[in-house]
C-alpha positions as CSV (number, residue, x, y, z in Angstrom):
1,L,-45.4,-1.2,32.0
2,A,-44.9,-4.9,31.7
3,G,-43.4,-8.0,33.4
4,E,-44.2,-11.6,34.3
5,T,-46.5,-13.2,36.9
6,S,-47.1,-16.6,38.5
7,G,-50.7,-15.7,39.3
8,S,-53.8,-14.2,37.8
9,L,-52.9,-10.6,37.4
10,G,-54.8,-9.5,34.3
11,G,-56.4,-12.8,33.2
12,P,-56.4,-16.5,33.8
13,Y,-53.1,-17.9,34.8
14,A,-51.8,-20.4,32.2
15,G,-48.8,-21.9,34.1
16,A,-45.2,-21.4,35.0
17,T,-44.8,-17.6,34.3
18,D,-47.2,-15.6,32.2
19,A,-46.4,-12.3,30.5
20,W,-48.4,-9.2,31.4
21,F,-48.6,-5.6,30.4
22,A,-50.7,-2.7,31.7
23,H,-51.8,0.9,31.0
24,I,-51.5,3.2,34.0
25,D,-52.8,6.8,33.8
26,S,-51.1,9.9,35.1
27,A,-52.8,9.6,38.5
28,G,-51.5,6.1,38.9
29,S,-54.8,4.3,38.3
30,R,-54.6,1.1,36.3
31,L,-56.8,1.4,33.1
32,W,-56.3,-2.2,31.9
33,T,-54.0,-5.2,32.3
34,R,-53.5,-8.0,29.7
35,Q,-52.0,-11.4,30.5
36,I,-50.9,-14.0,28.0
37,G,-49.3,-17.4,28.6
38,T,-49.1,-21.1,28.0
39,T,-48.2,-24.0,30.3
40,G,-44.6,-23.1,29.6
41,G,-42.9,-19.9,30.7
42,E,-43.5,-16.5,29.2
43,Q,-41.6,-13.2,29.7
44,V,-41.8,-9.7,28.3
45,R,-38.4,-8.5,26.9
46,G,-39.4,-5.1,25.4
47,L,-42.1,-2.5,25.2
48,A,-42.5,0.6,22.9
49,S,-45.3,3.1,22.2
50,D,-46.8,2.8,18.7
51,G,-47.4,6.6,18.6
52,R,-51.2,6.1,18.4
53,G,-52.1,5.3,22.0
54,G,-51.1,1.6,21.8
55,I,-48.0,-0.4,22.3
56,F,-45.6,-2.9,20.7
57,V,-44.5,-5.6,23.0
58,A,-42.0,-8.5,22.5
59,G,-41.2,-11.5,24.7
60,F,-40.1,-15.0,25.1
61,T,-41.9,-18.3,25.5
62,A,-40.5,-21.7,26.6
63,V,-42.6,-24.7,25.6
64,T,-41.8,-28.4,25.2
65,T,-41.0,-28.0,21.5
66,G,-38.4,-25.3,22.1
67,N,-37.8,-21.6,23.0
68,Y,-39.4,-18.9,20.8
69,S,-39.7,-15.2,20.7
70,W,-43.0,-13.4,20.0
71,F,-44.0,-9.9,19.3
72,A,-47.4,-8.1,19.2
73,R,-49.2,-4.9,18.9
74,F,-52.1,-3.8,21.2
75,D,-54.3,-0.7,20.8
76,G,-55.0,1.9,23.4
77,A,-57.9,-0.1,24.8
78,G,-55.7,-3.2,25.3
79,S,-57.1,-5.1,22.3
80,E,-54.8,-7.3,20.3
81,V,-54.1,-5.9,16.8
82,W,-51.7,-8.7,15.8
83,L,-49.4,-11.2,17.4
84,R,-46.6,-13.1,15.7
85,L,-43.8,-15.6,16.4
86,F,-40.3,-14.4,15.5
87,M,-37.7,-16.3,13.5
88,P,-36.6,-19.5,15.4
89,G,-33.3,-19.0,17.1
90,S,-33.6,-15.2,17.4
91,F,-34.7,-13.3,20.5
92,F,-35.7,-9.8,21.5
93,F,-34.1,-7.8,24.3
94,A,-35.2,-4.3,23.6
95,L,-37.7,-2.2,21.6
96,A,-37.9,1.5,20.8
97,P,-40.5,3.5,18.7
98,D,-39.2,4.8,15.4
99,N,-41.6,7.8,15.7
100,V,-43.3,7.2,12.4
101,G,-45.6,4.3,13.5
102,G,-43.1,1.4,13.5
103,F,-40.4,0.3,15.9
104,F,-36.8,-0.6,16.3
105,A,-35.8,-3.9,18.0
106,A,-32.6,-5.6,19.1
107,G,-31.5,-8.8,20.6
108,S,-29.5,-12.0,19.9
109,T,-29.6,-14.7,17.3
110,A,-28.1,-18.1,16.6
111,T,-28.9,-18.0,12.9
112,S,-28.6,-15.7,9.9
113,L,-31.1,-12.9,10.6
114,G,-29.5,-9.8,9.1
115,G,-26.1,-11.1,7.8
116,P,-23.8,-14.1,8.1
117,Y,-23.9,-16.0,11.4
118,M,-20.5,-15.7,13.1
119,G,-20.8,-18.2,15.9
120,A,-22.2,-18.7,19.5
121,T,-24.7,-15.9,19.6
122,D,-24.7,-12.8,17.4
123,A,-26.2,-9.4,18.2
124,W,-28.8,-7.9,15.9
125,V,-30.7,-4.6,15.4
126,G,-33.6,-4.1,13.1
127,R,-36.6,-1.9,12.1
128,F,-40.2,-3.1,11.8
129,H,-43.2,-1.8,10.0
130,P,-46.4,-1.0,12.0
131,D,-47.9,-4.2,10.8
132,G,-44.9,-6.3,12.1
133,D,-43.1,-6.8,8.8
134,L,-39.3,-6.6,9.1
135,I,-37.9,-3.6,7.1
136,W,-34.2,-4.3,7.7
137,A,-31.9,-6.1,10.1
138,R,-28.2,-5.8,10.8
139,Q,-26.3,-8.7,12.4
140,L,-23.2,-8.1,14.5
141,G,-21.0,-10.9,15.7
142,T,-17.7,-12.5,16.5
143,T,-16.9,-16.2,17.0
144,M,-17.7,-15.6,20.7
145,G,-20.9,-14.5,22.3
146,D,-22.5,-11.1,21.4
147,W,-25.8,-9.5,22.5
148,A,-27.7,-6.3,21.9
149,Q,-29.4,-5.3,25.1
150,G,-30.6,-1.6,24.9
151,L,-32.2,0.8,22.5
152,A,-33.0,4.5,22.3
153,T,-34.0,6.7,19.4
154,D,-31.4,9.3,18.5
155,G,-33.9,12.1,17.8
156,R,-32.9,12.2,14.1
157,G,-34.7,9.2,12.8
158,G,-32.1,6.6,13.9
159,V,-31.3,4.6,17.0
160,F,-28.6,4.0,19.6
161,V,-28.0,0.3,20.5
162,T,-26.0,-1.0,23.3
163,G,-24.8,-4.5,24.3
164,M,-22.1,-6.9,25.4
165,T,-19.4,-8.9,23.5
166,M,-17.0,-11.6,24.5
167,G,-14.9,-10.9,21.4
168,S,-13.4,-8.1,19.3
169,L,-16.6,-6.6,17.9
170,F,-15.8,-2.9,17.5
171,G,-12.3,-2.9,18.9
172,P,-9.8,-4.9,20.9
173,H,-11.3,-7.4,23.4
174,L,-10.3,-6.0,26.9
175,G,-11.6,-8.6,29.3
176,E,-14.1,-11.3,30.1
177,S,-16.8,-9.3,28.4
178,D,-16.9,-5.8,27.0
179,G,-19.6,-3.2,26.6
180,W,-20.4,-1.6,23.3
181,V,-22.5,1.1,21.8
182,A,-23.4,1.8,18.2
183,R,-25.7,4.2,16.2
184,Y,-27.7,3.4,13.1
185,D,-29.7,5.7,10.9
186,G,-33.3,5.0,9.9
187,L,-32.1,3.0,6.8
188,G,-29.9,0.7,8.8
189,N,-26.5,2.4,8.0
190,Q,-24.0,2.2,10.9
191,L,-22.9,5.7,11.9
192,E,-20.7,5.2,15.0
193,C,-19.6,2.3,17.1
194,R,-17.4,1.9,20.3
195,Q,-16.3,-1.0,22.4
196,F,-15.1,-0.4,26.0
197,G,-14.3,-2.4,29.1
198,T,-11.9,-3.5,31.8
199,P,-10.0,-6.8,32.3
200,L,-13.2,-8.1,34.1
201,A,-16.8,-8.5,33.0
202,D,-18.5,-5.4,31.5
203,G,-21.6,-4.8,29.4
204,A,-24.0,-2.1,28.4
205,G,-27.8,-2.2,28.8
206,P,-30.4,0.5,29.3
207,V,-29.8,3.7,27.3
208,V,-31.6,7.0,26.9
209,R,-30.7,10.0,24.8
210,D,-29.6,13.2,26.5
211,G,-31.6,15.6,24.2
212,L,-28.4,17.1,22.8
213,G,-27.5,14.4,20.3
214,G,-25.7,12.2,22.8
215,L,-26.9,9.5,25.3
216,F,-26.7,8.2,28.8
């Protein structure tokens, strides 16, 4: 599990909010906790198993020079394997394991990450190698605000992604903001997509597959 802290939870407190993540065993005992931070503010935005006893973790940091996303891999003992800054202007909101050692990720971007930048914020979904290299990315956007907020593997090598749009992303715009869901295969091909909503504000976030090919 992971979160943020304004104290010394798993290491020295750096300032503002620090990111932390921990390994808890089946009896509820904490095996280890790691805390990372700067004098700015850090948050964890996504967590996924690496399939080998460790984790991938992604987050956000705010410092005097700007706002940045970071992502990292830690082994089963809590030791850092690698840590990287992500493309400026692009942010993580969710991670999911790809079940072959890497991970899927999704979030928002204000630049050209996996396609042309459409305006405001665009949603994106991508797949990463176990060493952190980007394999592919797909960018989804309108001239309004768009975000990807949830991920779940589909059990067939692909991934479900959910989010929110303030435009006509996958259908008519129905209200202030609409929810959407899409599915991609392991190569980044879009298989299905739906947009839904009411005249008021709607969005879609956490998602989990139902074990029968669908999702909650």
